[in-house]
C-alpha positions as CSV (number, residue, x, y, z in Angstrom):
1,M,2.2,43.3,4.2
2,T,2.0,42.0,0.6
3,D,2.7,38.4,-0.4
4,V,5.7,37.9,-2.6
5,K,6.9,34.9,-4.7
6,P,10.1,34.2,-6.5
7,F,10.7,34.4,-10.3
8,T,13.6,33.9,-12.7
9,C,14.5,36.4,-15.4
10,V,14.1,34.8,-18.9
11,D,17.0,36.8,-20.3
12,C,19.8,36.7,-17.7
13,G,18.5,33.9,-15.4
14,A,18.8,36.1,-12.3
15,A,16.5,35.3,-9.4
16,G,14.1,37.9,-8.0
17,E,10.8,38.5,-6.2
18,Q,7.5,39.6,-7.4
19,Q,4.1,40.2,-5.9
20,A,1.9,37.2,-5.6
21,R,-1.1,39.0,-7.2
22,G,-1.0,40.9,-10.5
23,R,0.9,40.5,-13.7
24,K,3.6,37.9,-13.9
25,R,7.1,39.3,-14.3
26,L,9.4,37.7,-16.9
27,R,12.5,39.9,-16.7
28,C,14.5,41.7,-14.0
29,Q,14.6,45.5,-14.0
30,P,18.0,45.8,-15.8
31,C,16.9,43.4,-18.6
32,D,13.5,45.0,-18.9
33,K,15.1,48.4,-19.4
34,I,17.4,47.0,-22.1
35,R,14.5,45.4,-23.9
36,R,12.4,48.6,-23.8
37,T,15.2,50.7,-25.2
38,A,15.7,48.2,-28.1
39,L,12.0,48.2,-28.9
40,S,11.8,52.0,-28.9
41,K,14.4,52.0,-31.7
42,L,12.2,49.7,-33.8
43,R,9.2,51.9,-33.9
44,T,9.2,52.7,-37.7
45,Y,7.8,50.3,-40.3
46,A,11.1,50.2,-42.2
47,D,12.9,49.0,-39.0
48,R,10.3,46.3,-38.3
49,K,10.4,45.2,-42.0
50,A,14.2,44.9,-41.9
51,R,13.9,42.3,-39.1
52,C,11.4,40.2,-41.1
53,P,12.7,37.0,-42.8
54,L,13.3,36.8,-46.6
55,T,10.7,34.8,-48.4
56,A,10.3,33.7,-52.1
57,C,7.3,35.1,-54.0
58,E,4.9,32.4,-55.1
59,A,4.2,34.1,-58.5
60,C,7.6,35.4,-59.7
61,G,10.0,33.7,-57.3
62,A,11.7,37.0,-56.3
63,E,12.8,37.4,-52.6
64,Y,11.0,39.9,-50.4
65,R,10.6,40.5,-46.7
66,S,7.3,39.0,-45.4
67,V,5.7,41.4,-42.9
68,S,2.9,39.0,-42.0
69,R,2.6,35.2,-42.0
70,S,-0.2,35.2,-44.5
71,Q,1.7,37.3,-47.1
72,R,2.5,35.1,-50.2
73,W,3.3,37.5,-52.9
74,C,5.9,40.3,-53.3
75,S,3.6,42.9,-54.7
76,Q,0.0,43.7,-55.7
77,S,0.8,43.0,-59.4
78,C,1.9,39.4,-58.5
79,A,-1.0,38.9,-56.1
80,A,-3.9,40.1,-58.3
81,P,-3.9,37.2,-60.9
82,N,-3.3,34.6,-58.2
83,K,-5.9,35.4,-55.6
84,P,-9.1,33.3,-55.6
85,G,-11.9,34.7,-57.7
86,S,-9.5,36.8,-59.8
87,G,-10.5,35.2,-63.0
88,P,-11.9,37.3,-65.9
89,R,-13.8,40.2,-64.6
90,G,-17.6,40.2,-65.2
91,R,-19.9,37.3,-65.9
92,S,-21.2,35.6,-68.9
93,P,-24.2,37.0,-70.8
94,E,-26.3,33.9,-69.9
95,S,-25.5,34.3,-66.2
96,L,-26.5,38.0,-66.3
97,E,-29.8,37.2,-68.1
98,R,-30.6,34.5,-65.6
99,Q,-30.0,36.9,-62.8
100,R,-32.1,39.6,-64.4
101,L,-35.0,37.2,-64.9
102,Y,-34.7,36.0,-61.3
103,W,-34.9,39.5,-59.9
104,Q,-37.9,40.4,-62.1
105,A,-39.8,37.4,-60.8
106,K,-38.7,38.0,-57.2
107,N,-39.8,41.7,-57.4
108,R,-43.2,40.7,-58.9
109,R,-43.8,38.2,-56.0
110,R,-42.7,40.8,-53.5
111,R,-45.1,43.5,-54.9
112,A,-47.9,41.0,-54.9
113,A,-47.2,39.9,-51.3
114,K,-47.0,43.5,-50.2
115,R,-50.5,44.2,-51.5
116,G,-51.8,41.0,-49.8
117,G,-52.3,39.1,-53.1
118,V,-51.3,35.6,-54.1
119,S,-48.5,34.8,-56.4
120,E,-47.6,31.7,-58.5
121,P,-44.3,31.0,-60.3
122,Y,-44.1,31.6,-64.1
123,T,-41.6,33.0,-66.5
124,L,-41.8,35.6,-69.3
125,G,-41.0,32.8,-71.8
126,Q,-44.0,30.7,-70.6
127,I,-46.4,33.6,-70.9
128,A,-45.0,34.5,-74.3
129,E,-45.5,31.0,-75.6
130,R,-49.0,30.9,-74.2
131,D,-49.9,34.2,-76.0
132,Q,-48.1,33.1,-79.2
133,W,-45.7,36.1,-79.0
134,L,-48.5,38.6,-79.7
135,C,-49.0,41.7,-77.7
136,Q,-52.3,41.4,-76.0
137,L,-52.8,45.2,-75.9
138,C,-52.1,46.1,-79.5
139,R,-52.3,42.6,-81.1
140,K,-49.0,43.0,-83.0
141,P,-46.1,40.5,-82.9
142,V,-43.5,40.8,-80.1
143,P,-39.9,40.2,-81.1
144,E,-37.9,37.8,-79.0
145,G,-34.4,39.2,-78.9
146,V,-35.3,42.7,-77.8
147,R,-34.8,44.0,-74.2
148,V,-36.1,46.8,-72.2
149,P,-35.9,49.9,-72.6
150,D,-36.7,49.2,-76.3
151,V,-40.5,49.9,-76.8
152,L,-41.0,46.6,-78.6
153,A,-39.4,44.5,-75.8
154,P,-41.6,41.7,-74.3
155,T,-42.9,42.4,-70.8
156,I,-45.5,40.9,-68.5
157,D,-48.6,43.0,-68.1
158,H,-51.1,42.4,-65.3
159,I,-54.7,42.5,-66.6
160,V,-56.0,43.8,-63.2
161,P,-53.0,45.7,-61.9
162,V,-51.5,44.5,-58.6
163,S,-51.9,48.1,-57.3
164,K,-55.6,47.8,-57.8
165,G,-56.0,44.4,-56.0
166,G,-55.0,42.1,-58.9
167,V,-53.1,38.9,-58.2
168,D,-49.8,37.7,-59.6
169,T,-51.1,34.5,-61.3
170,R,-51.0,33.1,-64.8
171,A,-54.7,33.9,-65.3
172,N,-54.1,37.6,-64.5
173,V,-51.0,38.2,-66.7
174,Q,-50.5,38.7,-70.5
175,L,-47.7,39.5,-72.9
176,A,-47.3,43.1,-73.9
177,H,-44.8,45.4,-75.6
178,F,-42.8,47.5,-73.2
179,G,-44.3,50.7,-74.8
180,C,-47.9,49.4,-74.6
181,N,-47.4,48.3,-71.0
182,S,-45.9,51.6,-70.0
183,S,-48.7,53.6,-71.7
184,K,-51.3,51.5,-70.0
185,G,-49.8,52.2,-66.6
186,S,-51.9,51.1,-63.6
187,R,-55.2,51.3,-65.6
188,G,-57.0,48.1,-66.5
189,S,-57.3,46.9,-70.1
190,Q,-61.0,47.9,-70.3
191,Q,-60.1,51.5,-69.2
192,L,-57.4,51.6,-71.9
193,A,-59.8,50.5,-74.6
194,L,-62.2,53.3,-73.6
195,I,-59.4,55.9,-73.7
196,G,-57.7,54.5,-76.9
């Protein structure tokens, strides 16, 4: 014999009995049937939306039916300029340049660490000032405002390449044109002089 306990229907207030174990009943059978029938009629999105309250759009003030509690705008066109981080697309040229230099330095350190070598912090500007903006491979001036892939762009060249056991320190780097550095490849400066 199963244990039973009393319950009261939340819709009509009728008293009834339910099993002591299992899910708690909230409604009697007739009220539960009425509720299920009503819910089956509201299966479509349009029916559910029709039951939602009217809310004013924060951007244009137009009334719309809010489907969720977090919805604050009537349409995507009203939401786009008001969402956080929706300022002007893109970033400033200074920010992009800082990011590019950061990733260059990070990749140099990563390659040196991968080969078991040591690395110390330095920037392209510091090496260029030290070498007086002269390419250490061809001894011609290196322009400041030019960027890779221009052949005259300033780049950092490892005297003993990292792939051949060189370290990523100020003593092992020099300023070079992008074209000169690319033609040198992973050969040392002495090997380049013998070939050129």
